[in-house]
N, CA, C and O atoms as CSV, one atom per row, in Angstrom:
chain,resi,resn,atom,element,x,y,z
A,1,UNK,N,N,81.568,94.198,37.191
A,1,UNK,CA,C,80.180,93.765,37.197
A,1,UNK,C,C,79.454,94.411,36.017
A,1,UNK,O,O,79.757,95.542,35.635
A,2,UNK,N,N,78.517,93.700,35.459
A,2,UNK,CA,C,77.790,94.217,34.301
A,2,UNK,C,C,76.762,95.265,34.718
A,2,UNK,O,O,76.379,95.360,35.885
A,3,UNK,N,N,76.341,96.025,33.760
A,3,UNK,CA,C,75.353,97.071,33.984
A,3,UNK,C,C,73.994,96.458,34.306
A,3,UNK,O,O,73.620,95.435,33.733
A,4,UNK,N,N,73.262,97.078,35.216
A,4,UNK,CA,C,71.932,96.581,35.574
A,4,UNK,C,C,70.944,96.994,34.488
A,4,UNK,O,O,70.844,98.167,34.130
A,5,UNK,N,N,70.215,96.000,33.972
A,5,UNK,CA,C,69.169,96.247,32.981
A,5,UNK,C,C,67.894,95.562,33.465
A,5,UNK,O,O,67.963,94.726,34.366
A,6,UNK,N,N,66.737,95.887,32.897
A,6,UNK,CA,C,65.507,95.204,33.304
A,6,UNK,C,C,65.566,93.690,33.129
A,6,UNK,O,O,64.921,92.959,33.880
A,7,UNK,N,N,66.324,93.214,32.157
A,7,UNK,CA,C,66.364,91.767,31.924
A,7,UNK,C,C,67.313,91.027,32.862
A,7,UNK,O,O,67.181,89.813,33.018
A,8,UNK,N,N,68.262,91.714,33.490
A,8,UNK,CA,C,69.187,91.023,34.388
A,8,UNK,C,C,69.104,91.502,35.835
A,8,UNK,O,O,69.976,91.172,36.640
A,9,UNK,N,N,68.095,92.258,36.175
A,9,UNK,CA,C,67.963,92.816,37.529
A,9,UNK,C,C,67.964,91.741,38.601
A,9,UNK,O,O,68.555,91.941,39.662
A,10,UNK,N,N,67.314,90.598,38.356
A,10,UNK,CA,C,67.221,89.563,39.371
A,10,UNK,C,C,68.591,88.985,39.730
A,10,UNK,O,O,68.723,88.321,40.759
A,11,UNK,N,N,69.602,89.222,38.908
A,11,UNK,CA,C,70.953,88.741,39.183
A,11,UNK,C,C,71.812,89.795,39.889
A,11,UNK,O,O,73.001,89.567,40.107
A,12,UNK,N,N,71.238,90.927,40.244
A,12,UNK,CA,C,71.976,92.010,40.890
A,12,UNK,C,C,71.432,92.276,42.287
A,12,UNK,O,O,70.387,91.762,42.686
A,13,UNK,N,N,72.166,93.083,42.999
A,13,UNK,CA,C,71.767,93.513,44.335
A,13,UNK,C,C,70.599,94.496,44.208
A,13,UNK,O,O,70.622,95.385,43.357
A,14,UNK,N,N,69.582,94.334,45.055
A,14,UNK,CA,C,68.405,95.201,45.006
A,14,UNK,C,C,68.500,96.371,45.986
A,14,UNK,O,O,67.749,97.339,45.870
A,15,UNK,N,N,69.413,96.285,46.942
A,15,UNK,CA,C,69.533,97.317,47.972
A,15,UNK,C,C,69.802,98.677,47.351
A,15,UNK,O,O,70.652,98.819,46.473
A,16,UNK,N,N,69.062,99.675,47.824
A,16,UNK,CA,C,69.239,101.036,47.358
A,16,UNK,C,C,68.414,101.413,46.152
A,16,UNK,O,O,68.359,102.589,45.792
A,17,UNK,N,N,67.769,100.449,45.512
A,17,UNK,CA,C,66.944,100.759,44.342
A,17,UNK,C,C,65.596,101.317,44.774
A,17,UNK,O,O,65.050,100.920,45.804
A,18,UNK,N,N,65.069,102.230,43.989
A,18,UNK,CA,C,63.716,102.723,44.225
A,18,UNK,C,C,62.740,101.673,43.718
A,18,UNK,O,O,62.955,101.058,42.674
A,19,UNK,N,N,61.671,101.481,44.468
A,19,UNK,CA,C,60.724,100.426,44.124
A,19,UNK,C,C,59.300,100.893,44.413
A,19,UNK,O,O,59.047,101.680,45.324
A,20,UNK,N,N,58.397,100.384,43.613
A,20,UNK,CA,C,56.964,100.544,43.847
A,20,UNK,C,C,56.440,99.121,43.963
A,20,UNK,O,O,56.578,98.332,43.028
A,21,UNK,N,N,55.837,98.781,45.106
A,21,UNK,CA,C,55.404,97.408,45.357
A,21,UNK,C,C,53.899,97.363,45.573
A,21,UNK,O,O,53.319,98.248,46.201
A,22,UNK,N,N,53.279,96.315,45.041
A,22,UNK,CA,C,51.851,96.096,45.246
A,22,UNK,C,C,51.689,94.804,46.040
A,22,UNK,O,O,52.177,93.747,45.641
A,23,UNK,N,N,50.988,94.910,47.178
A,23,UNK,CA,C,50.769,93.757,48.043
A,23,UNK,C,C,49.342,93.828,48.587
A,23,UNK,O,O,48.987,94.784,49.276
A,24,UNK,N,N,48.535,92.829,48.283
A,24,UNK,CA,C,47.143,92.737,48.742
A,24,UNK,C,C,46.343,94.007,48.442
A,24,UNK,O,O,45.567,94.472,49.277
A,25,UNK,N,N,46.536,94.554,47.262
A,25,UNK,CA,C,45.783,95.728,46.846
A,25,UNK,C,C,46.337,97.045,47.355
A,25,UNK,O,O,45.804,98.100,47.013
A,26,UNK,N,N,47.385,97.018,48.157
A,26,UNK,CA,C,48.018,98.232,48.669
A,26,UNK,C,C,49.283,98.492,47.866
A,26,UNK,O,O,49.964,97.560,47.439
A,27,UNK,N,N,49.590,99.767,47.665
A,27,UNK,CA,C,50.782,100.144,46.914
A,27,UNK,C,C,51.737,100.876,47.848
A,27,UNK,O,O,51.342,101.799,48.560
A,28,UNK,N,N,52.984,100.458,47.837
A,28,UNK,CA,C,54.019,101.060,48.664
A,28,UNK,C,C,55.143,101.527,47.747
A,28,UNK,O,O,55.553,100.802,46.840
A,29,UNK,N,N,55.640,102.739,47.986
A,29,UNK,CA,C,56.754,103.278,47.209
A,29,UNK,C,C,57.871,103.665,48.151
A,29,UNK,O,O,57.630,104.192,49.237
A,30,UNK,N,N,59.090,103.403,47.732
A,30,UNK,CA,C,60.225,103.778,48.556
A,30,UNK,C,C,61.507,103.174,48.032
A,30,UNK,O,O,61.648,102.889,46.843
A,31,UNK,N,N,62.456,102.984,48.968
A,31,UNK,CA,C,63.768,102.459,48.630
A,31,UNK,C,C,63.984,101.129,49.345
A,31,UNK,O,O,63.595,100.969,50.502
A,32,UNK,N,N,64.599,100.190,48.660
A,32,UNK,CA,C,64.882,98.877,49.240
A,32,UNK,C,C,65.984,99.026,50.287
A,32,UNK,O,O,67.092,99.467,49.981
A,33,UNK,N,N,65.658,98.648,51.537
A,33,UNK,CA,C,66.620,98.723,52.639
A,33,UNK,C,C,67.312,97.395,52.891
A,33,UNK,O,O,68.511,97.358,53.168
A,34,UNK,N,N,66.562,96.306,52.795
A,34,UNK,CA,C,67.109,94.981,53.108
A,34,UNK,C,C,66.348,93.932,52.328
A,34,UNK,O,O,65.242,94.159,51.835
A,35,UNK,N,N,66.983,92.771,52.233
A,35,UNK,CA,C,66.369,91.663,51.510
A,35,UNK,C,C,66.743,90.366,52.198
A,35,UNK,O,O,67.901,90.153,52.559
A,36,UNK,N,N,65.767,89.509,52.374
A,36,UNK,CA,C,66.025,88.164,52.884
A,36,UNK,C,C,65.461,87.180,51.869
A,36,UNK,O,O,65.055,87.579,50.777
A,37,UNK,N,N,65.433,85.910,52.218
A,37,UNK,CA,C,64.960,84.889,51.285
A,37,UNK,C,C,63.536,85.157,50.819
A,37,UNK,O,O,63.238,85.030,49.631
A,38,UNK,N,N,62.662,85.525,51.737
A,38,UNK,CA,C,61.243,85.670,51.423
A,38,UNK,C,C,60.686,87.076,51.595
A,38,UNK,O,O,59.516,87.310,51.291
A,39,UNK,N,N,61.487,88.011,52.072
A,39,UNK,CA,C,60.982,89.350,52.381
A,39,UNK,C,C,61.831,90.433,51.735
A,39,UNK,O,O,63.036,90.275,51.536
A,40,UNK,N,N,61.167,91.539,51.413
A,40,UNK,CA,C,61.849,92.740,50.954
A,40,UNK,C,C,61.456,93.844,51.931
A,40,UNK,O,O,60.270,94.041,52.196
A,41,UNK,N,N,62.426,94.556,52.463
A,41,UNK,CA,C,62.173,95.638,53.404
A,41,UNK,C,C,62.322,96.951,52.656
A,41,UNK,O,O,63.350,97.219,52.035
A,42,UNK,N,N,61.267,97.771,52.727
A,42,UNK,CA,C,61.217,99.024,51.968
A,42,UNK,C,C,61.037,100.198,52.918
A,42,UNK,O,O,60.192,100.154,53.812
A,43,UNK,N,N,61.826,101.241,52.728
A,43,UNK,CA,C,61.672,102.480,53.484
A,43,UNK,C,C,60.712,103.372,52.708
A,43,UNK,O,O,61.032,103.834,51.613
A,44,UNK,N,N,59.526,103.614,53.282
A,44,UNK,CA,C,58.525,104.466,52.652
A,44,UNK,C,C,58.430,105.773,53.434
A,44,UNK,O,O,59.081,105.929,54.467
A,45,UNK,N,N,57.629,106.700,52.949
A,45,UNK,CA,C,57.418,107.963,53.664
A,45,UNK,C,C,56.755,107.727,55.014
A,45,UNK,O,O,56.937,108.518,55.940
A,46,UNK,N,N,55.989,106.648,55.135
A,46,UNK,CA,C,55.264,106.355,56.372
A,46,UNK,C,C,56.012,105.390,57.273
A,46,UNK,O,O,55.480,104.982,58.306
A,47,UNK,N,N,57.232,105.012,56.910
A,47,UNK,CA,C,58.016,104.114,57.744
A,47,UNK,C,C,58.504,102.905,56.976
A,47,UNK,O,O,58.419,102.846,55.749
A,48,UNK,N,N,59.015,101.948,57.719
A,48,UNK,CA,C,59.580,100.742,57.128
A,48,UNK,C,C,58.486,99.695,56.943
A,48,UNK,O,O,57.701,99.444,57.857
A,49,UNK,N,N,58.437,99.090,55.768
A,49,UNK,CA,C,57.460,98.046,55.455
A,49,UNK,C,C,58.203,96.776,55.063
A,49,UNK,O,O,59.175,96.818,54.309
A,50,UNK,N,N,57.734,95.649,55.586
A,50,UNK,CA,C,58.290,94.339,55.259
A,50,UNK,C,C,57.262,93.616,54.393
A,50,UNK,O,O,56.160,93.320,54.856
A,51,UNK,N,N,57.611,93.334,53.155
A,51,UNK,CA,C,56.670,92.718,52.223
A,51,UNK,C,C,57.161,91.338,51.794
A,51,UNK,O,O,58.332,91.173,51.454
A,52,UNK,N,N,56.267,90.347,51.808
A,52,UNK,CA,C,56.657,89.021,51.321
A,52,UNK,C,C,56.827,89.072,49.801
A,52,UNK,O,O,55.988,89.621,49.087
A,53,UNK,N,N,57.913,88.499,49.330
A,53,UNK,CA,C,58.185,88.531,47.887
A,53,UNK,C,C,57.144,87.750,47.092
A,53,UNK,O,O,56.662,88.228,46.065
A,54,UNK,N,N,56.797,86.561,47.555
A,54,UNK,CA,C,55.945,85.662,46.773
A,54,UNK,C,C,54.554,86.220,46.502
A,54,UNK,O,O,53.945,85.873,45.490
A,55,UNK,N,N,54.040,87.069,47.371
A,55,UNK,CA,C,52.689,87.602,47.187
A,55,UNK,C,C,52.676,89.033,46.656
A,55,UNK,O,O,51.621,89.667,46.616
A,56,UNK,N,N,53.813,89.539,46.257
A,56,UNK,CA,C,53.901,90.932,45.834
A,56,UNK,C,C,54.339,91.046,44.382
A,56,UNK,O,O,54.834,90.094,43.777
A,57,UNK,N,N,54.140,92.237,43.849
A,57,UNK,CA,C,54.602,92.581,42.497
A,57,UNK,C,C,55.443,93.841,42.660
A,57,UNK,O,O,55.052,94.764,43.375
A,58,UNK,N,N,56.593,93.881,42.001
A,58,UNK,CA,C,57.532,94.977,42.195
A,58,UNK,C,C,57.862,95.669,40.884
A,58,UNK,O,O,58.033,95.024,39.849
A,59,UNK,N,N,57.949,96.997,40.943
A,59,UNK,CA,C,58.396,97.801,39.811
A,59,UNK,C,C,59.607,98.586,40.307
A,59,UNK,O,O,59.476,99.483,41.139
A,60,UNK,N,N,60.787,98.240,39.789
A,60,UNK,CA,C,62.030,98.865,40.207
A,60,UNK,C,C,62.425,99.946,39.218
A,60,UNK,O,O,62.268,99.780,38.009
A,61,UNK,N,N,62.942,101.064,39.741
A,61,UNK,CA,C,63.527,102.104,38.905
A,61,UNK,C,C,65.033,101.947,39.012
A,61,UNK,O,O,65.604,102.084,40.094
A,62,UNK,N,N,65.667,101.664,37.901
A,62,UNK,CA,C,67.099,101.409,37.868
A,62,UNK,C,C,67.881,102.721,37.865
A,62,UNK,O,O,67.317,103.773,37.566
A,63,UNK,N,N,69.175,102.670,38.195
A,63,UNK,CA,C,69.978,103.899,38.256
A,63,UNK,C,C,69.973,104.720,36.964
A,63,UNK,O,O,70.087,105.945,37.015
A,64,UNK,N,N,69.843,104.064,35.808
A,64,UNK,CA,C,69.828,104.808,34.540
A,64,UNK,C,C,68.432,105.308,34.158
A,64,UNK,O,O,68.248,105.883,33.085
A,65,UNK,N,N,67.440,105.085,35.045
A,65,UNK,CA,C,66.081,105.554,34.793
A,65,UNK,C,C,65.174,104.512,34.167
A,65,UNK,O,O,63.969,104.737,34.054
A,66,UNK,N,N,65.722,103.379,33.760
A,66,UNK,CA,C,64.900,102.309,33.185
A,66,UNK,C,C,64.006,101.708,34.261
A,66,UNK,O,O,64.311,101.783,35.451
A,67,UNK,N,N,62.910,101.117,33.833
A,67,UNK,CA,C,61.941,100.519,34.753
A,67,UNK,C,C,61.882,99.019,34.498
A,67,UNK,O,O,61.832,98.570,33.353
A,68,UNK,N,N,61.889,98.248,35.589
A,68,UNK,CA,C,61.819,96.787,35.494
A,68,UNK,C,C,60.700,96.299,36.389
A,68,UNK,O,O,60.660,96.622,37.576
A,69,UNK,N,N,59.779,95.513,35.815
A,69,UNK,CA,C,58.650,94.977,36.575
A,69,UNK,C,C,58.841,93.483,36.770
A,69,UNK,O,O,59.109,92.754,35.815
A,70,UNK,N,N,58.703,93.026,38.017
A,70,UNK,CA,C,58.906,91.621,38.352
A,70,UNK,C,C,57.817,91.127,39.283
A,70,UNK,O,O,57.366,91.850,40.172
A,71,UNK,N,N,57.405,89.902,39.073
A,71,UNK,CA,C,56.591,89.198,40.050
A,71,UNK,C,C,57.533,88.833,41.177
A,71,UNK,O,O,58.683,88.469,40.933
A,72,UNK,N,N,57.061,88.927,42.403
A,72,UNK,CA,C,57.900,88.580,43.535
A,72,UNK,C,C,58.363,87.141,43.510
A,72,UNK,O,O,59.417,86.821,44.061
A,73,UNK,N,N,57.591,86.260,42.874
A,73,UNK,CA,C,57.993,84.850,42.788
A,73,UNK,C,C,59.343,84.694,42.092
A,73,UNK,O,O,60.107,83.787,42.423
A,74,UNK,N,N,59.640,85.558,41.143
A,74,UNK,CA,C,60.917,85.480,40.431
A,74,UNK,C,C,62.080,85.907,41.321
A,74,UNK,O,O,63.233,85.598,41.021
A,75,UNK,N,N,61.788,86.616,42.416
A,75,UNK,CA,C,62.830,87.134,43.292
A,75,UNK,C,C,63.000,86.326,44.571
A,75,UNK,O,O,63.902,86.610,45.359
A,76,UNK,N,N,62.146,85.318,44.795
A,76,UNK,CA,C,62.235,84.518,46.013
A,76,UNK,C,C,63.569,83.781,46.038
A,76,UNK,O,O,63.979,83.178,45.046
A,77,UNK,N,N,64.226,83.840,47.169
A,77,UNK,CA,C,65.517,83.187,47.348
A,77,UNK,C,C,66.499,84.137,47.980
A,77,UNK,O,O,66.331,85.355,47.938
A,78,UNK,N,N,67.522,83.565,48.564
A,78,UNK,CA,C,68.564,84.398,49.157
A,78,UNK,C,C,69.277,85.145,48.036
A,78,UNK,O,O,69.508,84.599,46.957
A,79,UNK,N,N,69.624,86.402,48.308
A,79,UNK,CA,C,70.239,87.204,47.243
A,79,UNK,C,C,71.459,86.544,46.612
A,79,UNK,O,O,71.602,86.563,45.390
A,80,UNK,N,N,72.334,85.966,47.415
A,80,UNK,CA,C,73.554,85.372,46.854
A,80,UNK,C,C,73.249,84.098,46.068
A,80,UNK,O,O,74.022,83.733,45.183
A,81,UNK,N,N,72.152,83.417,46.364
A,81,UNK,CA,C,71.758,82.233,45.601
A,81,UNK,C,C,70.997,82.620,44.338
A,81,UNK,O,O,71.113,81.956,43.307
A,82,UNK,N,N,70.229,83.683,44.422
A,82,UNK,CA,C,69.438,84.135,43.277
A,82,UNK,C,C,70.339,84.573,42.130
A,82,UNK,O,O,69.981,84.419,40.962
A,83,UNK,N,N,71.498,85.115,42.455
A,83,UNK,CA,C,72.426,85.578,41.435
A,83,UNK,C,C,72.856,84.412,40.540
A,83,UNK,O,O,73.072,84.592,39.342
A,84,UNK,N,N,72.979,83.217,41.126
A,84,UNK,CA,C,73.412,82.035,40.383
A,84,UNK,C,C,72.271,81.346,39.650
A,84,UNK,O,O,72.509,80.588,38.710
A,85,UNK,N,N,71.048,81.597,40.065
A,85,UNK,CA,C,69.894,80.873,39.517
A,85,UNK,C,C,69.421,81.493,38.201
A,85,UNK,O,O,69.774,82.621,37.858
A,86,UNK,N,N,68.625,80.731,37.492
A,86,UNK,CA,C,67.982,81.238,36.279
A,86,UNK,C,C,66.686,81.918,36.665
A,86,UNK,O,O,66.107,81.600,37.704
A,87,UNK,N,N,66.222,82.840,35.856
A,87,UNK,CA,C,64.961,83.523,36.088
A,87,UNK,C,C,63.809,82.542,35.954
A,87,UNK,O,O,63.680,81.842,34.950
A,88,UNK,N,N,62.972,82.504,36.990
A,88,UNK,CA,C,61.769,81.656,36.928
A,88,UNK,C,C,60.638,82.490,36.343
A,88,UNK,O,O,60.386,83.608,36.791
A,89,UNK,N,N,59.988,81.965,35.382
A,89,UNK,CA,C,58.853,82.666,34.774
A,89,UNK,C,C,57.570,82.062,35.302
A,89,UNK,O,O,57.309,80.877,35.091
A,90,UNK,N,N,56.773,82.853,35.980
A,90,UNK,CA,C,55.510,82.371,36.565
A,90,UNK,C,C,54.354,83.012,35.870
A,90,UNK,O,O,53.202,82.743,36.210
């Protein structure tokens, strides 16, 4: 598998990555626990948060320390289908 970079993150697994998410003016920081078609589940210091992808903005910290910022709209879709799809620019 290729190395995860900010430009190809949407084609990789998000589980285990550190993330900072903004949803409706609230900011949540933590680690990605699970992902479904429309939701990202994040473990924060205050507990587990389920955030809709389409209405959120995500900043991921990659294993090499690089930072990747994505609109949640670009991440909508089942993980195994998203890997095959092209990046949608919104």
